[in-house]
N, CA and C atoms of all chains as a GROMACS GRO file, in nm:
protein
  615
    1MET      N    1  12.073   0.785   1.617
    1MET     CA    2  12.042   0.911   1.656
    1MET      C    3  11.968   1.017   1.564
    2ALA      N    4  11.887   1.090   1.648
    2ALA     CA    5  11.791   1.174   1.596
    2ALA      C    6  11.873   1.293   1.551
    3ALA      N    7  11.807   1.326   1.413
    3ALA     CA    8  11.872   1.458   1.352
    3ALA      C    9  11.825   1.583   1.463
    4ASP      N   10  11.910   1.671   1.443
    4ASP     CA   11  11.899   1.814   1.524
    4ASP      C   12  11.827   1.902   1.413
    5LEU      N   13  11.698   1.906   1.403
    5LEU     CA   14  11.641   1.974   1.300
    5LEU      C   15  11.685   2.106   1.267
    6ALA      N   16  11.730   2.188   1.392
    6ALA     CA   17  11.757   2.334   1.372
    6ALA      C   18  11.922   2.324   1.308
    7GLU      N   19  11.993   2.227   1.318
    7GLU     CA   20  12.131   2.216   1.278
    7GLU      C   21  12.135   2.184   1.121
    8ILE      N   22  12.030   2.102   1.076
    8ILE     CA   23  12.005   2.079   0.956
    8ILE      C   24  11.955   2.222   0.865
    9GLU      N   25  11.854   2.260   0.907
    9GLU     CA   26  11.820   2.390   0.868
    9GLU      C   27  11.948   2.471   0.842
   10ARG      N   28  12.029   2.501   0.950
   10ARG     CA   29  12.154   2.593   0.941
   10ARG      C   30  12.243   2.552   0.842
   11MET      N   31  12.275   2.411   0.825
   11MET     CA   32  12.349   2.364   0.722
   11MET      C   33  12.302   2.400   0.556
   12ILE      N   34  12.166   2.382   0.554
   12ILE     CA   35  12.102   2.447   0.422
   12ILE      C   36  12.138   2.553   0.424
   13ALA      N   37  12.087   2.655   0.529
   13ALA     CA   38  12.070   2.812   0.497
   13ALA      C   39  12.236   2.844   0.471
   14ASP      N   40  12.347   2.776   0.539
   14ASP     CA   41  12.472   2.844   0.518
   14ASP      C   42  12.515   2.801   0.386
   15ALA      N   43  12.474   2.702   0.330
   15ALA     CA   44  12.501   2.657   0.209
   15ALA      C   45  12.447   2.737   0.081
   16LEU      N   46  12.338   2.805   0.111
   16LEU     CA   47  12.251   2.886   0.024
   16LEU      C   48  12.216   3.010   0.079
   17PRO      N   49  12.306   3.119   0.110
   17PRO     CA   50  12.273   3.237   0.143
   17PRO      C   51  12.146   3.303   0.099
   18GLY      N   52  12.068   3.340   0.199
   18GLY     CA   53  11.945   3.392   0.144
   18GLY      C   54  11.829   3.347   0.127
   19ALA      N   55  11.869   3.182   0.172
   19ALA     CA   56  11.730   3.100   0.125
   19ALA      C   57  11.654   3.101   0.273
   20SER      N   58  11.515   3.065   0.245
   20SER     CA   59  11.445   3.028   0.370
   20SER      C   60  11.418   2.889   0.355
   21VAL      N   61  11.446   2.830   0.493
   21VAL     CA   62  11.465   2.688   0.495
   21VAL      C   63  11.359   2.635   0.602
   22SER      N   64  11.282   2.530   0.583
   22SER     CA   65  11.201   2.478   0.682
   22SER      C   66  11.220   2.317   0.681
   23VAL      N   67  11.282   2.256   0.798
   23VAL     CA   68  11.291   2.126   0.798
   23VAL      C   69  11.200   2.058   0.904
   24THR      N   70  11.131   1.961   0.862
   24THR     CA   71  11.035   1.890   0.941
   24THR      C   72  11.067   1.720   0.963
   25ASP      N   73  11.032   1.690   1.061
   25ASP     CA   74  11.045   1.530   1.105
   25ASP      C   75  10.930   1.466   1.036
   26GLU      N   76  10.971   1.375   0.931
   26GLU     CA   77  10.845   1.302   0.846
   26GLU      C   78  10.771   1.195   0.932
   27THR      N   79  10.842   1.136   1.030
   27THR     CA   80  10.804   1.017   1.076
   27THR      C   81  10.816   1.008   1.216
   28GLY      N   82  10.851   1.104   1.286
   28GLY     CA   83  10.883   1.099   1.438
   28GLY      C   84  10.988   1.032   1.465
   29THR      N   85  11.078   0.952   1.397
   29THR     CA   86  11.197   0.913   1.428
   29THR      C   87  11.329   0.974   1.427
   30GLY      N   88  11.317   1.082   1.382
   30GLY     CA   89  11.414   1.188   1.355
   30GLY      C   90  11.518   1.154   1.240
   31ASP      N   91  11.482   1.061   1.142
   31ASP     CA   92  11.580   1.028   1.038
   31ASP      C   93  11.540   1.028   0.900
   32HIS      N   94  11.384   1.049   0.915
   32HIS     CA   95  11.337   1.102   0.773
   32HIS      C   96  11.287   1.228   0.782
   33LEU      N   97  11.368   1.309   0.724
   33LEU     CA   98  11.304   1.436   0.692
   33LEU      C   99  11.259   1.529   0.597
   34ARG      N  100  11.208   1.624   0.590
   34ARG     CA  101  11.144   1.700   0.486
   34ARG      C  102  11.198   1.842   0.485
   35ALA      N  103  11.274   1.892   0.393
   35ALA     CA  104  11.316   2.006   0.365
   35ALA      C  105  11.243   2.109   0.269
   36THR      N  106  11.200   2.206   0.315
   36THR     CA  107  11.108   2.299   0.203
   36THR      C  108  11.236   2.410   0.198
   37VAL      N  109  11.261   2.454   0.078
   37VAL     CA  110  11.385   2.562   0.036
   37VAL      C  111  11.350   2.653  -0.045
   38ALA      N  112  11.351   2.768  -0.030
   38ALA     CA  113  11.310   2.865  -0.129
   38ALA      C  114  11.473   2.947  -0.130
   39ALA      N  115  11.529   2.957  -0.246
   39ALA     CA  116  11.660   2.998  -0.244
   39ALA      C  117  11.695   3.076  -0.389
   40PRO      N  118  11.743   3.179  -0.382
   40PRO     CA  119  11.762   3.265  -0.520
   40PRO      C  120  11.867   3.176  -0.597
   41GLN      N  121  11.940   3.095  -0.538
   41GLN     CA  122  12.047   3.024  -0.625
   41GLN      C  123  11.983   2.919  -0.713
   42PHE      N  124  11.853   2.902  -0.668
   42PHE     CA  125  11.786   2.816  -0.776
   42PHE      C  126  11.761   2.861  -0.884
   43GLU      N  127  11.739   2.995  -0.907
   43GLU     CA  128  11.706   3.050  -1.045
   43GLU      C  129  11.768   3.003  -1.174
   44GLY      N  130  11.677   2.941  -1.257
   44GLY     CA  131  11.756   2.906  -1.394
   44GLY      C  132  11.828   2.754  -1.375
   45LEU      N  133  11.793   2.688  -1.249
   45LEU     CA  134  11.847   2.540  -1.248
   45LEU      C  135  11.725   2.441  -1.265
   46ALA      N  136  11.760   2.333  -1.314
   46ALA     CA  137  11.659   2.231  -1.344
   46ALA      C  138  11.641   2.171  -1.189
   47ARG      N  139  11.508   2.104  -1.164
   47ARG     CA  140  11.500   2.063  -1.031
   47ARG      C  141  11.605   1.987  -0.955
   48ILE      N  142  11.639   1.904  -1.050
   48ILE     CA  143  11.735   1.778  -1.010
   48ILE      C  144  11.850   1.857  -0.920
   49ALA      N  145  11.903   1.971  -1.025
   49ALA     CA  146  12.013   2.044  -0.973
   49ALA      C  147  11.982   2.132  -0.855
   50GLN      N  148  11.861   2.170  -0.832
   50GLN     CA  149  11.842   2.259  -0.704
   50GLN      C  150  11.846   2.151  -0.593
   51HIS      N  151  11.761   2.018  -0.605
   51HIS     CA  152  11.812   1.928  -0.518
   51HIS      C  153  11.904   1.882  -0.469
   52ARG      N  154  11.988   1.860  -0.584
   52ARG     CA  155  12.160   1.839  -0.545
   52ARG      C  156  12.234   1.952  -0.452
   53LEU      N  157  12.172   2.077  -0.472
   53LEU     CA  158  12.256   2.162  -0.389
   53LEU      C  159  12.198   2.137  -0.242
   54VAL      N  160  12.070   2.108  -0.219
   54VAL     CA  161  12.012   2.093  -0.079
   54VAL      C  162  12.067   1.991  -0.046
   55LYS      N  163  12.079   1.856  -0.111
   55LYS     CA  164  12.137   1.725  -0.051
   55LYS      C  165  12.288   1.760  -0.003
   56ALA      N  166  12.352   1.823  -0.102
   56ALA     CA  167  12.497   1.856  -0.068
   56ALA      C  168  12.531   1.907   0.023
   57ALA      N  169  12.430   2.004   0.095
   57ALA     CA  170  12.448   2.095   0.202
   57ALA      C  171  12.438   1.994   0.321
   58VAL      N  172  12.399   1.900   0.325
   58VAL     CA  173  12.374   1.807   0.453
   58VAL      C  174  12.428   1.675   0.435
   59LYS      N  175  12.526   1.674   0.319
   59LYS     CA  176  12.566   1.542   0.298
   59LYS      C  177  12.654   1.456   0.421
   60GLU      N  178  12.719   1.555   0.483
   60GLU     CA  179  12.770   1.499   0.599
   60GLU      C  180  12.700   1.431   0.720
   61ARG      N  181  12.571   1.479   0.720
   61ARG     CA  182  12.453   1.384   0.826
   61ARG      C  183  12.402   1.261   0.755
   62PHE      N  184  12.403   1.244   0.619
   62PHE     CA  185  12.396   1.118   0.540
   62PHE      C  186  12.490   1.047   0.557
   63ASP      N  187  12.619   1.094   0.558
   63ASP     CA  188  12.745   1.005   0.571
   63ASP      C  189  12.787   0.945   0.709
   64ASP      N  190  12.740   1.024   0.813
   64ASP     CA  191  12.731   0.968   0.931
   64ASP      C  192  12.611   0.891   0.993
   65GLY      N  193  12.507   0.894   0.887
   65GLY     CA  194  12.408   0.788   0.923
   65GLY      C  195  12.287   0.878   1.024
   66THR      N  196  12.317   0.986   1.027
   66THR     CA  197  12.207   1.078   1.104
   66THR      C  198  12.086   1.062   1.032
   67ILE      N  199  12.087   1.113   0.911
   67ILE     CA  200  11.957   1.104   0.825
   67ILE      C  201  11.958   1.001   0.742
   68HIS      N  202  11.856   0.931   0.714
   68HIS     CA  203  11.844   0.815   0.609
   68HIS      C  204  11.764   0.864   0.476
   69ALA      N  205  11.664   0.942   0.499
   69ALA     CA  206  11.591   1.014   0.398
   69ALA      C  207  11.552   1.170   0.410
   70LEU      N  208  11.567   1.217   0.288
   70LEU     CA  209  11.522   1.388   0.303
   70LEU      C  210  11.458   1.394   0.191
   71SER      N  211  11.329   1.430   0.217
   71SER     CA  212  11.261   1.482   0.099
   71SER      C  213  11.278   1.630   0.094
   72VAL      N  214  11.283   1.661  -0.051
   72VAL     CA  215  11.319   1.810  -0.082
   72VAL      C  216  11.202   1.853  -0.153
   73ARG      N  217  11.161   1.970  -0.139
   73ARG     CA  218  11.086   2.061  -0.202
   73ARG      C  219  11.146   2.207  -0.213
   74THR      N  220  11.170   2.199  -0.344
   74THR     CA  221  11.226   2.357  -0.374
   74THR      C  222  11.157   2.448  -0.453
   75GLU      N  223  11.180   2.587  -0.419
   75GLU     CA  224  11.122   2.680  -0.467
   75GLU      C  225  11.199   2.792  -0.520
   76LEU      N  226  11.149   2.915  -0.607
   76LEU     CA  227  11.215   3.020  -0.588
   76LEU      C  228  11.151   3.113  -0.500
   77PRO      N  229  11.241   3.195  -0.436
   77PRO     CA  230  11.193   3.302  -0.334
   77PRO      C  231  11.064   3.375  -0.398
   78GLY      N  232  10.952   3.379  -0.325
   78GLY     CA  233  10.847   3.465  -0.361
   78GLY      C  234  10.866   3.602  -0.398
   79MET      N  235  13.484   0.397  -0.626
   79MET     CA  236  13.522   0.395  -0.771
   79MET      C  237  13.420   0.285  -0.818
   80ALA      N  238  13.332   0.334  -0.920
   80ALA     CA  239  13.229   0.223  -0.966
   80ALA      C  240  13.299   0.118  -1.066
   81ASP      N  241  13.210   0.003  -1.087
   81ASP     CA  242  13.266  -0.101  -1.160
   81ASP      C  243  13.242  -0.069  -1.319
   82VAL      N  244  13.370  -0.070  -1.362
   82VAL     CA  245  13.353  -0.013  -1.497
   82VAL      C  246  13.268  -0.074  -1.613
   83GLU      N  247  13.246  -0.189  -1.615
   83GLU     CA  248  13.156  -0.288  -1.681
   83GLU      C  249  13.001  -0.240  -1.663
   84LEU      N  250  12.978  -0.250  -1.539
   84LEU     CA  251  12.846  -0.218  -1.488
   84LEU      C  252  12.817  -0.062  -1.531
   85LYS      N  253  12.910   0.016  -1.510
   85LYS     CA  254  12.862   0.159  -1.552
   85LYS      C  255  12.843   0.177  -1.698
   86GLN      N  256  12.927   0.104  -1.781
   86GLN     CA  257  12.898   0.100  -1.928
   86GLN      C  258  12.765   0.019  -1.962
   87LYS      N  259  12.727  -0.059  -1.901
   87LYS     CA  260  12.621  -0.115  -1.929
   87LYS      C  261  12.475  -0.025  -1.882
   88VAL      N  262  12.503   0.036  -1.773
   88VAL     CA  263  12.386   0.135  -1.724
   88VAL      C  264  12.401   0.262  -1.840
   89GLU      N  265  12.493   0.292  -1.870
   89GLU     CA  266  12.522   0.426  -1.977
   89GLU      C  267  12.449   0.393  -2.116
   90GLU      N  268  12.448   0.235  -2.133
   90GLU     CA  269  12.409   0.190  -2.267
   90GLU      C  270  12.253   0.187  -2.232
   91LEU      N  271  12.203   0.143  -2.133
   91LEU     CA  272  12.074   0.158  -2.114
   91LEU      C  273  11.995   0.293  -2.114
   92ILE      N  274  12.077   0.381  -2.052
   92ILE     CA  275  12.026   0.526  -2.045
   92ILE      C  276  12.000   0.570  -2.189
   93ALA      N  277  12.118   0.569  -2.260
   93ALA     CA  278  12.122   0.597  -2.389
   93ALA      C  279  12.004   0.532  -2.473
   94GLY      N  280  11.989   0.416  -2.453
   94GLY     CA  281  11.876   0.305  -2.544
   94GLY      C  282  11.750   0.335  -2.515
   95ASN      N  283  11.731   0.409  -2.387
   95ASN     CA  284  11.567   0.397  -2.343
   95ASN      C  285  11.540   0.573  -2.324
   96PRO      N  286  11.443   0.599  -2.436
   96PRO     CA  287  11.429   0.736  -2.395
   96PRO      C  288  11.354   0.768  -2.273
   97VAL      N  289  11.274   0.685  -2.217
   97VAL     CA  290  11.243   0.683  -2.074
   97VAL      C  291  11.267   0.560  -2.001
   98LEU      N  292  11.343   0.586  -1.897
   98LEU     CA  293  11.401   0.462  -1.821
   98LEU      C  294  11.396   0.501  -1.672
   99LEU      N  295  11.339   0.404  -1.587
   99LEU     CA  296  11.311   0.396  -1.449
   99LEU      C  297  11.420   0.314  -1.378
  100PHE      N  298  11.500   0.354  -1.299
  100PHE     CA  299  11.570   0.274  -1.211
  100PHE      C  300  11.491   0.282  -1.092
  101MET      N  301  11.445   0.146  -1.028
  101MET     CA  302  11.361   0.139  -0.925
  101MET      C  303  11.383   0.021  -0.822
  102LYS      N  304  11.319   0.022  -0.716
  102LYS     CA  305  11.325  -0.105  -0.621
  102LYS      C  306  11.201  -0.182  -0.653
  103GLY      N  307  11.237  -0.319  -0.726
  103GLY     CA  308  11.132  -0.400  -0.753
  103GLY      C  309  11.089  -0.372  -0.903
  104THR      N  310  10.970  -0.413  -0.946
  104THR     CA  311  10.934  -0.386  -1.083
  104THR      C  312  10.793  -0.311  -1.087
  105PRO      N  313  10.761  -0.248  -1.202
  105PRO     CA  314  10.640  -0.169  -1.213
  105PRO      C  315  10.536  -0.280  -1.147
  106GLU      N  316  10.527  -0.377  -1.190
  106GLU     CA  317  10.415  -0.470  -1.152
  106GLU      C  318  10.426  -0.500  -0.978
  107THR      N  319  10.531  -0.496  -0.925
  107THR     CA  320  10.561  -0.500  -0.788
  107THR      C  321  10.660  -0.440  -0.729
  108PRO      N  322  10.629  -0.312  -0.705
  108PRO     CA  323  10.734  -0.229  -0.635
  108PRO      C  324  10.761  -0.239  -0.499
  109ARG      N  325  10.887  -0.253  -0.461
  109ARG     CA  326  10.925  -0.313  -0.329
  109ARG      C  327  10.969  -0.188  -0.229
  110CYS      N  328  10.909  -0.054  -0.278
  110CYS     CA  329  10.923   0.063  -0.197
  110CYS      C  330  10.836   0.166  -0.263
  111GLY      N  331  10.807   0.242  -0.138
  111GLY     CA  332  10.697   0.357  -0.156
  111GLY      C  333  10.701   0.446  -0.274
  112PHE      N  334  10.860   0.487  -0.256
  112PHE     CA  335  10.875   0.606  -0.342
  112PHE      C  336  10.891   0.557  -0.506
  113SER      N  337  10.931   0.434  -0.531
  113SER     CA  338  10.924   0.365  -0.668
  113SER      C  339  10.797   0.332  -0.718
  114MET      N  340  10.707   0.322  -0.603
  114MET     CA  341  10.571   0.284  -0.647
  114MET      C  342  10.512   0.431  -0.695
  115ARG      N  343  10.540   0.537  -0.612
  115ARG     CA  344  10.489   0.667  -0.670
  115ARG      C  345  10.514   0.694  -0.782
  116VAL      N  346  10.647   0.702  -0.836
  116VAL     CA  347  10.700   0.686  -0.992
  116VAL      C  348  10.604   0.624  -1.072
  117VAL      N  349  10.591   0.495  -1.044
  117VAL     CA  350  10.526   0.412  -1.141
  117VAL      C  351  10.384   0.457  -1.136
  118GLN      N  352  10.323   0.501  -1.044
  118GLN     CA  353  10.184   0.535  -1.051
  118GLN      C  354  10.175   0.672  -1.123
  119VAL      N  355  10.279   0.753  -1.129
  119VAL     CA  356  10.263   0.894  -1.197
  119VAL      C  357  10.274   0.831  -1.364
  120LEU      N  358  10.382   0.737  -1.375
  120LEU     CA  359  10.433   0.705  -1.532
  120LEU      C  360  10.324   0.630  -1.576
  121ASP      N  361  10.238   0.564  -1.483
  121ASP     CA  362  10.112   0.466  -1.534
  121ASP      C  363   9.996   0.568  -1.613
  122THR      N  364   9.995   0.699  -1.554
  122THR     CA  365   9.893   0.782  -1.576
  122THR      C  366   9.931   0.823  -1.715
  123MET      N  367  10.062   0.849  -1.751
  123MET     CA  368  10.106   0.920  -1.865
  123MET      C  369  10.092   0.824  -1.997
  124ASP      N  370  10.071   0.865  -2.095
  124ASP     CA  371  10.067   0.775  -2.215
  124ASP      C  372  10.197   0.762  -2.298
  125VAL      N  373  10.291   0.682  -2.229
  125VAL     CA  374  10.428   0.678  -2.244
  125VAL      C  375  10.483   0.556  -2.193
  126GLU      N  376  10.584   0.486  -2.299
  126GLU     CA  377  10.637   0.372  -2.278
  126GLU      C  378  10.756   0.384  -2.185
  127TYR      N  379  10.800   0.288  -2.086
  127TYR     CA  380  10.930   0.326  -2.015
  127TYR      C  381  10.973   0.190  -2.007
  128GLY      N  382  11.137   0.199  -1.990
  128GLY     CA  383  11.189   0.057  -1.944
  128GLY      C  384  11.210   0.084  -1.798
  129ALA      N  385  11.219  -0.012  -1.725
  129ALA     CA  386  11.243  -0.031  -1.598
  129ALA      C  387  11.356  -0.130  -1.558
  130VAL      N  388  11.459  -0.071  -1.451
  130VAL     CA  389  11.545  -0.159  -1.425
  130VAL      C  390  11.520  -0.182  -1.263
  131ASP      N  391  11.526  -0.299  -1.193
  131ASP     CA  392  11.509  -0.336  -1.083
  131ASP      C  393  11.650  -0.312  -1.013
  132VAL      N  394  11.680  -0.233  -0.925
  132VAL     CA  395  11.817  -0.201  -0.867
  132VAL      C  396  11.856  -0.289  -0.752
  133LEU      N  397  11.756  -0.346  -0.702
  133LEU     CA  398  11.788  -0.432  -0.570
  133LEU      C  399  11.889  -0.544  -0.585
  134PRO      N  400  11.891  -0.637  -0.715
  134PRO     CA  401  11.998  -0.725  -0.707
  134PRO      C  402  12.139  -0.669  -0.702
  135ALA      N  403  12.156  -0.556  -0.721
  135ALA     CA  404  12.288  -0.493  -0.722
  135ALA      C  405  12.289  -0.344  -0.683
  136LEU      N  406  12.216  -0.320  -0.580
  136LEU     CA  407  12.183  -0.201  -0.502
  136LEU      C  408  12.297  -0.104  -0.481
  137GLN      N  409  12.400  -0.156  -0.410
  137GLN     CA  410  12.534  -0.086  -0.394
  137GLN      C  411  12.614  -0.049  -0.508
  138PRO      N  412  12.646  -0.144  -0.582
  138PRO     CA  413  12.726  -0.135  -0.710
  138PRO      C  414  12.644  -0.032  -0.806
  139LEU      N  415  12.507  -0.027  -0.802
  139LEU     CA  416  12.450   0.069  -0.878
  139LEU      C  417  12.434   0.206  -0.824
  140ARG      N  418  12.443   0.226  -0.696
  140ARG     CA  419  12.456   0.339  -0.631
  140ARG      C  420  12.585   0.422  -0.662
  141GLU      N  421  12.706   0.334  -0.666
  141GLU     CA  422  12.835   0.404  -0.708
  141GLU      C  423  12.828   0.430  -0.851
  142VAL      N  424  12.775   0.373  -0.940
  142VAL     CA  425  12.757   0.416  -1.066
  142VAL      C  426  12.681   0.523  -1.092
  143THR      N  427  12.565   0.533  -1.029
  143THR     CA  428  12.475   0.670  -1.078
  143THR      C  429  12.565   0.786  -1.005
  144ALA      N  430  12.614   0.748  -0.906
  144ALA     CA  431  12.681   0.882  -0.823
  144ALA      C  432  12.772   0.946  -0.900
  145GLU      N  433  12.829   0.838  -0.998
  145GLU     CA  434  12.924   0.907  -1.099
  145GLU      C  435  12.874   0.945  -1.210
  146ILE      N  436  12.782   0.883  -1.282
  146ILE     CA  437  12.690   0.932  -1.394
  146ILE      C  438  12.632   1.071  -1.360
  147SER      N  439  12.566   1.063  -1.268
  147SER     CA  440  12.444   1.168  -1.243
  147SER      C  441  12.451   1.244  -1.088
  148ASP      N  442  12.559   1.202  -1.019
  148ASP     CA  443  12.555   1.278  -0.896
  148ASP      C  444  12.441   1.232  -0.775
  149TRP      N  445  12.380   1.116  -0.810
  149TRP     CA  446  12.272   1.099  -0.747
  149TRP      C  447  12.271   0.952  -0.710
  150GLN      N  448  12.255   0.907  -0.556
  150GLN     CA  449  12.279   0.794  -0.511
  150GLN      C  450  12.157   0.705  -0.480
  151THR      N  451  12.034   0.777  -0.470
  151THR     CA  452  11.912   0.726  -0.411
  151THR      C  453  11.812   0.680  -0.545
  152PHE      N  454  11.744   0.580  -0.510
  152PHE     CA  455  11.635   0.531  -0.602
  152PHE      C  456  11.524   0.544  -0.551
  153PRO      N  457  11.406   0.553  -0.647
  153PRO     CA  458  11.418   0.551  -0.802
  153PRO      C  459  11.468   0.687  -0.846
  154GLN      N  460  11.525   0.661  -0.981
  154GLN     CA  461  11.586   0.774  -1.064
  154GLN      C  462  11.496   0.742  -1.215
  155LEU      N  463  11.433   0.866  -1.248
  155LEU     CA  464  11.381   0.875  -1.367
  155LEU      C  465  11.466   0.948  -1.491
  156TYR      N  466  11.518   0.877  -1.563
  156TYR     CA  467  11.588   0.936  -1.699
  156TYR      C  468  11.511   0.962  -1.812
  157VAL      N  469  11.509   1.078  -1.862
  157VAL     CA  470  11.431   1.121  -1.968
  157VAL      C  471  11.538   1.176  -2.091
  158ASN      N  472  11.546   1.111  -2.196
  158ASN     CA  473  11.640   1.142  -2.299
  158ASN      C  474  11.770   1.171  -2.251
  159GLY      N  475  11.828   1.061  -2.179
  159GLY     CA  476  11.960   1.087  -2.139
  159GLY      C  477  11.976   1.132  -2.011
  160GLU      N  478  11.893   1.214  -1.963
  160GLU     CA  479  11.909   1.295  -1.838
  160GLU      C  480  11.835   1.252  -1.723
  161LEU      N  481  11.913   1.260  -1.609
  161LEU     CA  482  11.830   1.223  -1.478
  161LEU      C  483  11.723   1.379  -1.461
  162LEU      N  484  11.593   1.307  -1.450
  162LEU     CA  485  11.500   1.417  -1.402
  162LEU      C  486  11.501   1.445  -1.265
  163GLY      N  487  11.499   1.307  -1.210
  163GLY     CA  488  11.500   1.304  -1.058
  163GLY      C  489  11.439   1.186  -1.001
  164GLY      N  490  11.391   1.204  -0.855
  164GLY     CA  491  11.346   1.084  -0.800
  164GLY      C  492  11.195   1.115  -0.775
  165ALA      N  493  11.135   1.053  -0.683
  165ALA     CA  494  10.998   1.043  -0.648
  165ALA      C  495  10.919   1.196  -0.606
  166ASP      N  496  11.018   1.280  -0.558
  166ASP     CA  497  10.975   1.407  -0.524
  166ASP      C  498  10.967   1.497  -0.634
  167ILE      N  499  11.074   1.483  -0.719
  167ILE     CA  500  11.078   1.559  -0.830
  167ILE      C  501  10.974   1.500  -0.952
  168VAL      N  502  10.954   1.396  -0.954
  168VAL     CA  503  10.880   1.339  -1.033
  168VAL      C  504  10.717   1.397  -1.020
  169GLU      N  505  10.685   1.386  -0.902
  169GLU     CA  506  10.563   1.439  -0.849
  169GLU      C  507  10.528   1.575  -0.854
  170GLU      N  508  10.619   1.665  -0.796
  170GLU     CA  509  10.615   1.803  -0.854
  170GLU      C  510  10.616   1.847  -0.986
  171MET      N  511  10.702   1.764  -1.070
  171MET     CA  512  10.683   1.799  -1.223
  171MET      C  513  10.577   1.758  -1.275
  172PHE      N  514  10.517   1.657  -1.223
  172PHE     CA  515  10.373   1.590  -1.272
  172PHE      C  516  10.279   1.710  -1.251
  173ASP      N  517  10.247   1.750  -1.116
  173ASP     CA  518  10.163   1.844  -1.080
  173ASP      C  519  10.172   1.964  -1.163
  174SER      N  520  10.316   2.007  -1.198
  174SER     CA  521  10.316   2.149  -1.248
  174SER      C  522  10.288   2.130  -1.392
  175GLY      N  523  10.281   2.000  -1.474
  175GLY     CA  524  10.296   1.986  -1.599
  175GLY      C  525  10.409   1.964  -1.670
  176GLU      N  526  10.502   1.992  -1.592
  176GLU     CA  527  10.637   2.007  -1.651
  176GLU      C  528  10.702   1.846  -1.725
  177LEU      N  529  10.631   1.752  -1.630
  177LEU     CA  530  10.666   1.623  -1.657
  177LEU      C  531  10.612   1.574  -1.809
  178ALA      N  532  10.503   1.622  -1.822
  178ALA     CA  533  10.426   1.577  -1.937
  178ALA      C  534  10.490   1.661  -2.072
  179GLU      N  535  10.546   1.774  -2.057
  179GLU     CA  536  10.609   1.847  -2.123
  179GLU      C  537  10.763   1.757  -2.150
  180ALA      N  538  10.830   1.720  -2.065
  180ALA     CA  539  10.967   1.669  -2.064
  180ALA      C  540  10.956   1.551  -2.151
  181LEU      N  541  10.815   1.474  -2.123
  181LEU     CA  542  10.810   1.331  -2.189
  181LEU      C  543  10.750   1.366  -2.336
  182GLY      N  544  10.703   1.493  -2.345
  182GLY     CA  545  10.657   1.499  -2.494
  182GLY      C  546  10.495   1.461  -2.499
  183VAL      N  547  10.430   1.454  -2.409
  183VAL     CA  548  10.302   1.384  -2.388
  183VAL      C  549  10.206   1.485  -2.355
  184GLU      N  550  10.063   1.455  -2.387
  184GLU     CA  551   9.946   1.553  -2.309
  184GLU      C  552   9.941   1.512  -2.160
  185GLN      N  553   9.924   1.623  -2.102
  185GLN     CA  554   9.910   1.592  -1.949
  185GLN      C  555   9.769   1.541  -1.941
  186PRO      N  556   9.755   1.425  -1.856
  186PRO     CA  557   9.639   1.341  -1.833
  186PRO      C  558   9.532   1.432  -1.749
  187GLU      N  559   9.430   1.387  -1.821
  187GLU     CA  560   9.307   1.449  -1.728
  187GLU      C  561   9.288   1.423  -1.595
  188ALA      N  562   9.296   1.303  -1.562
  188ALA     CA  563   9.275   1.219  -1.448
  188ALA      C  564   9.392   1.246  -1.342
  189ALA      N  565   9.395   1.266  -1.221
  189ALA     CA  566   9.485   1.247  -1.126
  189ALA      C  567   9.546   1.118  -1.134
  190PRO      N  568   9.677   1.100  -1.063
  190PRO     CA  569   9.710   0.967  -1.043
  190PRO      C  570   9.665   0.905  -0.958
  191ALA      N  571   9.678   0.789  -0.960
  191ALA     CA  572   9.588   0.694  -0.873
  191ALA      C  573   9.632   0.714  -0.719
  192PRO      N  574   9.550   0.734  -0.630
  192PRO     CA  575   9.578   0.798  -0.491
  192PRO      C  576   9.692   0.719  -0.438
  193GLU      N  577   9.770   0.802  -0.363
  193GLU     CA  578   9.898   0.763  -0.317
  193GLU      C  579   9.885   0.673  -0.180
  194VAL      N  580   9.955   0.550  -0.206
  194VAL     CA  581   9.958   0.446  -0.114
  194VAL      C  582  10.053   0.486  -0.037
  195ALA      N  583  10.023   0.473   0.127
  195ALA     CA  584  10.132   0.495   0.183
  195ALA      C  585  10.237   0.411   0.215
  196PRO      N  586  10.369   0.455   0.212
  196PRO     CA  587  10.489   0.370   0.195
  196PRO      C  588  10.507   0.281   0.318
  197ALA      N  589  10.413   0.189   0.327
  197ALA     CA  590  10.430   0.125   0.455
  197ALA      C  591  10.537   0.011   0.431
  198GLN      N  592  10.547  -0.072   0.564
  198GLN     CA  593  10.640  -0.141   0.568
  198GLN      C  594  10.589  -0.288   0.527
  199SER      N  595  10.437  -0.280   0.495
  199SER     CA  596  10.416  -0.398   0.479
  199SER      C  597  10.456  -0.466   0.318
  200PRO      N  598  10.438  -0.589   0.277
  200PRO     CA  599  10.513  -0.628   0.161
  200PRO      C  600  10.404  -0.569   0.060
  201PRO      N  601  10.463  -0.524  -0.084
  201PRO     CA  602  10.372  -0.484  -0.189
  201PRO      C  603  10.258  -0.596  -0.221
  202LEU      N  604  10.166  -0.530  -0.285
  202LEU     CA  605  10.042  -0.614  -0.303
  202LEU      C  606  10.058  -0.687  -0.424
  203GLN      N  607  10.024  -0.792  -0.434
  203GLN     CA  608  10.050  -0.923  -0.514
  203GLN      C  609   9.914  -0.918  -0.607
  204ILE      N  610   9.946  -0.873  -0.731
  204ILE     CA  611   9.806  -0.903  -0.820
  204ILE      C  612   9.824  -1.006  -0.907
  205GLU      N  613   9.781  -1.088  -0.923
  205GLU     CA  614   9.809  -1.212  -0.994
  205GLU      C  615   9.697  -1.233  -1.104
   0.00000   0.00000   0.00000
């Protein structure tokens, strides 16, 4: 089942209030996604910790098999 | 619950290798596009690194690294005992110069080898 990109965006945005989130389908198959996230919560965190926050937000969709891969790019809000 | 002996072995490897890559395949024959990308970045840096092929014990190793570093996907690059990240983070940190800093080496002048598409085809064999 292909992921609902808007739902994935919402899950990340809900977990990181104030974040700007963009999720795209990398392969056209709906299960390899790319998320670009700018969140105030990233301040002072190592990149790995920033990525953990994003992945944790969508863990449910990994666990149920909707998403197979999620590339993440994190930045601080500009 | 991860296998206790395997976890101990992994912890020893991480402690014993300042730069350690858990990857699918080997640096000579990566079996996954993401692992290949990290190898390509590391190969442009003047640094020695250890590499562990996770494929023979993929699921047990996922369970171990989930406990050690809260991370289940491979590749994983550890520097001085800490998980730095997977392919995305390694490339981002390479681009920004943070990787060279973390590794304690000079940022190479040349860009890493052009990215090879993570295609479904088998890895190149160079004999």
